[in-house]
C-alpha positions in Angstrom: 105.0 50.9 86.6 106.1 54.5 86.4 102.9 55.4 84.5 100.8 53.7 87.2 102.6 55.7 90.0 102.1 58.9 88.2 98.4 58.2 87.7 98.0 57.3 91.4 99.7 60.5 92.4 97.5 62.5 90.1 94.4 60.8 91.5 95.5 61.6 95.0 96.1 65.2 94.1 92.6 65.5 92.8 91.1 63.8 95.8 93.0 65.9 98.3 91.1 69.2 97.7 87.8 67.3 97.9 88.7 66.0 101.3 89.9 69.4 102.5 86.6 71.0 101.3 84.3 68.5 103.0 82.0 70.3 105.5 79.6 69.2 108.1 76.9 71.5 109.4 75.3 71.6 112.9 73.3 74.2 114.7 72.7 75.4 118.3 69.4 77.3 119.2 68.8 79.3 122.3 66.0 81.6 123.5 66.3 84.4 126.1 63.5 86.5 127.7 64.2 90.3 127.5 62.5 93.6 127.4 62.8 96.1 124.5 65.7 98.6 124.8 68.4 96.2 125.7 71.7 95.4 124.2 72.9 92.6 122.0 76.6 91.9 121.5 77.5 89.3 119.0 81.0 88.2 118.0 82.2 85.5 115.7 85.2 84.4 113.6 84.7 83.8 109.9 80.9 83.6 109.8 78.0 85.9 108.9 75.8 87.8 111.4 72.1 88.3 110.5 69.8 90.3 112.7 66.0 90.1 112.3 63.2 91.7 114.4 59.9 90.6 115.9 57.1 91.8 118.1 58.2 89.6 121.0 60.0 90.1 124.3 62.7 87.6 123.6 65.9 87.0 121.7 66.2 83.9 119.5 69.7 82.8 118.5 70.6 80.2 115.9 74.3 79.5 115.7 75.1 77.6 112.5 78.4 75.7 112.8 80.1 74.9 109.5 82.8 72.4 110.3 85.8 71.6 107.9 85.6 67.9 108.5 85.1 64.7 106.5 83.5 62.6 109.2 81.2 63.1 112.3 84.1 61.9 114.5 86.4 64.5 113.1 83.7 67.1 113.5 83.3 66.2 117.2 87.0 66.6 117.8 87.1 70.0 116.1 84.1 71.2 118.1 86.0 70.5 121.3 88.2 73.5 120.5 85.3 75.8 119.9 84.1 78.2 122.6 80.4 79.2 122.0 79.1 81.2 124.9 75.8 82.9 125.8 75.8 85.4 128.7 72.7 87.2 129.8 72.5 90.1 132.3 69.0 91.5 132.6 68.1 92.8 129.1 71.6 92.5 127.7 72.9 89.4 125.9 76.4 88.6 124.7 76.9 85.8 122.2 80.5 84.9 121.4 82.1 82.3 119.2 85.9 81.8 119.4 88.2 79.0 118.2 91.3 77.9 120.1 94.5 78.9 118.3 97.3 76.6 117.4 95.5 73.8 115.6 97.8 72.4 112.9 96.8 71.4 109.4 94.4 74.3 108.8 95.9 76.9 106.4 95.3 78.3 103.0 92.3 80.3 104.1 90.6 77.5 106.0 90.9 79.1 109.5 89.0 78.7 111.7 88.2 75.1 111.1 84.7 75.8 112.5 83.0 78.9 111.2 79.9 80.0 113.2 77.2 82.1 111.5 74.7 83.8 113.8 71.1 84.5 113.0 69.5 86.5 115.8 65.9 87.7 116.2 65.5 90.7 118.7 62.7 93.0 119.7 62.2 95.9 117.3 63.6 98.4 119.9 67.1 97.1 120.6 70.8 98.2 120.4 73.4 96.1 118.5 77.2 95.6 118.7 78.1 93.1 116.0 81.6 91.9 115.0 82.9 89.2 112.7 86.4 88.6 111.3 85.4 87.4 107.9 81.7 87.4 107.1 78.8 89.6 106.1 76.5 91.5 108.4 72.8 92.2 107.7 70.4 94.1 110.0 66.6 94.4 109.5 64.7 97.6 110.3 64.9 98.5 114.0 64.9 101.3 116.5 68.3 101.4 118.3 72.0 102.2 117.9 74.0 99.9 115.7 77.7 99.1 115.7 78.8 96.7 113.0 82.3 95.8 112.0 83.7 93.0 109.7 87.2 92.4 108.3 86.1 90.9 105.1 82.4 91.1 104.2 79.5 93.2 103.2 77.3 95.4 105.4 73.6 95.8 104.7 71.1 97.8 106.8 67.4 98.4 106.4 65.8 101.3 108.2 67.8 102.1 111.4 66.3 104.6 113.8 69.4 105.3 115.8 73.1 106.0 115.4 75.1 103.8 113.0 78.9 103.2 113.3 79.8 100.5 110.7 83.0 99.5 108.9 84.4 96.8 106.7 87.9 96.1 105.3 86.8 94.4 102.2 83.2 94.8 101.1 80.3 97.1 100.1 78.0 99.0 102.4 74.3 99.5 101.7 72.0 101.6 104.0 68.4 101.9 103.1 67.5 104.5 105.6 69.2 106.1 108.7 67.5 108.7 110.9 70.4 109.7 113.1 74.2 110.1 112.9 75.8 107.6 110.5 79.5 106.8 110.0 80.2 104.3 107.3 83.7 103.2 106.2 85.1 100.5 103.9 88.6 99.9 102.5 87.6 98.0 99.4 84.0 98.5 98.3 81.1 100.8 97.2 78.9 102.7 99.6 75.2 103.3 98.7 72.8 105.2 101.0 69.2 105.6 99.9 68.2 108.0 102.6 70.0 109.6 105.6 68.4 112.0 107.9 71.2 112.7 110.4 74.8 113.9 110.2 76.5 111.5 107.7 80.1 110.6 107.2 81.2 108.0 104.6 84.5 106.9 103.2 86.0 104.2 101.0 89.5 103.5 99.7 88.4 101.7 96.6 84.9 102.3 95.3 82.1 104.6 94.4 79.9 106.6 96.8 76.2 107.2 96.1 74.1 109.2 98.5 70.6 109.4 96.9 69.2 111.6 99.7 71.2 113.0 102.6 69.9 115.8 104.8 73.1 116.7 106.7 76.3 115.6 105.0 79.7 115.9 106.8 82.0 114.2 104.4 82.1 111.7 101.5 85.6 110.6 100.4 87.0 108.0 98.1 90.4 107.2 96.8 89.3 105.3 93.7 85.8 106.1 92.5 83.0 108.6 91.8 81.1 110.6 94.4 77.4 111.4 93.9 75.4 113.2 96.6 71.9 114.7 96.7 71.9 117.1 99.7 68.3 117.7 100.7 68.7 120.0 103.6 70.5 123.3 104.4 74.3 123.1 104.6 74.8 123.8 108.3 78.5 122.9 108.6 81.6 122.7 106.5 81.2 119.7 104.1 83.8 117.8 102.1 83.3 115.6 99.1 86.5 114.3 97.5 88.0 111.7 95.2 91.4 110.9 93.9 90.3 109.0 90.8 86.8 110.0 89.7 84.1 112.6 89.3 82.1 114.5 92.0 78.5 115.3 91.3 76.4 117.3 93.9 72.8 118.4 93.9 71.6 121.0 96.4 68.2 122.5 97.2 67.5 125.6 95.2 68.1 128.7 97.4 70.6 127.0 99.7 73.2 129.4 101.0 76.9 128.2 101.2 80.4 129.0 100.2 81.5 127.0 97.2 85.2 125.8 97.0 85.6 123.4 94.0 88.9 122.3 92.5 90.0 119.5 90.2 93.4 118.6 88.8 92.1 116.6 85.8 88.8 118.1 84.6 86.4 121.0 84.7 84.0 122.5 87.3 80.4 123.0 86.2 77.6 124.8 88.0 74.0 125.2 87.1 71.0 126.8 88.8 73.1 128.6 91.4 73.0 132.3 92.3 76.8 132.6 92.5 79.2 135.4 93.2 82.6 134.2 91.9 85.7 135.0 93.9 88.2 132.9 92.0 88.2 130.8 88.9 85.1 130.3 86.8 82.5 127.9 85.4 84.2 125.5 83.0 87.6 126.0 84.5 89.5 123.8 87.0 88.7 126.0 90.0 85.5 127.7 91.1 85.3 129.6 94.4 82.4 131.9 95.4 79.4 132.6 97.6 76.1 130.9 96.7 73.0 132.9 97.8 75.2 135.1 100.0 77.5 132.4 101.4 77.6 130.4 104.6 79.3 127.1 105.5 81.8 125.8 103.0 81.0 123.1 100.5 84.5 121.8 99.6 84.7 119.6 96.4 87.9 118.0 95.3 89.0 115.6 92.5 92.4 114.7 91.3 91.3 113.0 88.1 87.8 114.0 87.0 85.1 116.6 86.6 83.1 118.4 89.3 79.5 119.5 89.0 77.1 121.4 91.3 73.4 121.7 90.5 70.5 123.3 92.3 67.2 121.6 91.9 
């Protein structure tokens, strides 16, 4: 009998995770007439936000509801606690998904019991304000300003013709192209920018930074990875690239004038192709300070544990 009881308990323990992981999916679709140049504000808890574009004077929203329920009845009961609202004022639309707090029985990473992912299609000229507490954000190519923040997902952007202010507490950031000011921050991932045409500021607490082409860099800082930047324009302002745990590699346009201030606690400083007047330190040492092509704004490079290299191409 004891053996049978143990087997029953073991079988129940195996069945419990399956019951907890049961999901039911439903969707809500809405369409709103707007003109280009408006504003979309989208907020959700635990779900993804995907923004697409189209040559149409409308916004199409699909809200995908993923419900932690094992039956349609249980799903209906959980949806009663969900607030999914759509508010339009002229060319501006706000879509918000919130779940009522205080529901018992949903712990161990299952909150909220209904996760809403939003897929929104907007005109190609539109401004975005996107926020999610636990999902990814992806934005197609558009003309407009973009704000995007998530507490636990990745951020991906195609070509954005407008200012970008984006941050995540736990994922990577990937920007194909930005034409205006860009500020990108993450606490736990890598940052990759293929092309940036405006003032650019990026930071991560735990990953690598790769800037394949940046015209006007303000800063690139990481606490735990390498920094690689190709600066394609003149250095018009003081610029900082730093890491606490990796290498710093910078490429500049040949003939660019700036003041170089490079220092590392755990490696060497290398310079190639520069017309450099050395004030302190030297090539191959841990410090190199001097005027490049007569000097100008300061290019400050710092590493606590790696090498630093500056090349002119």
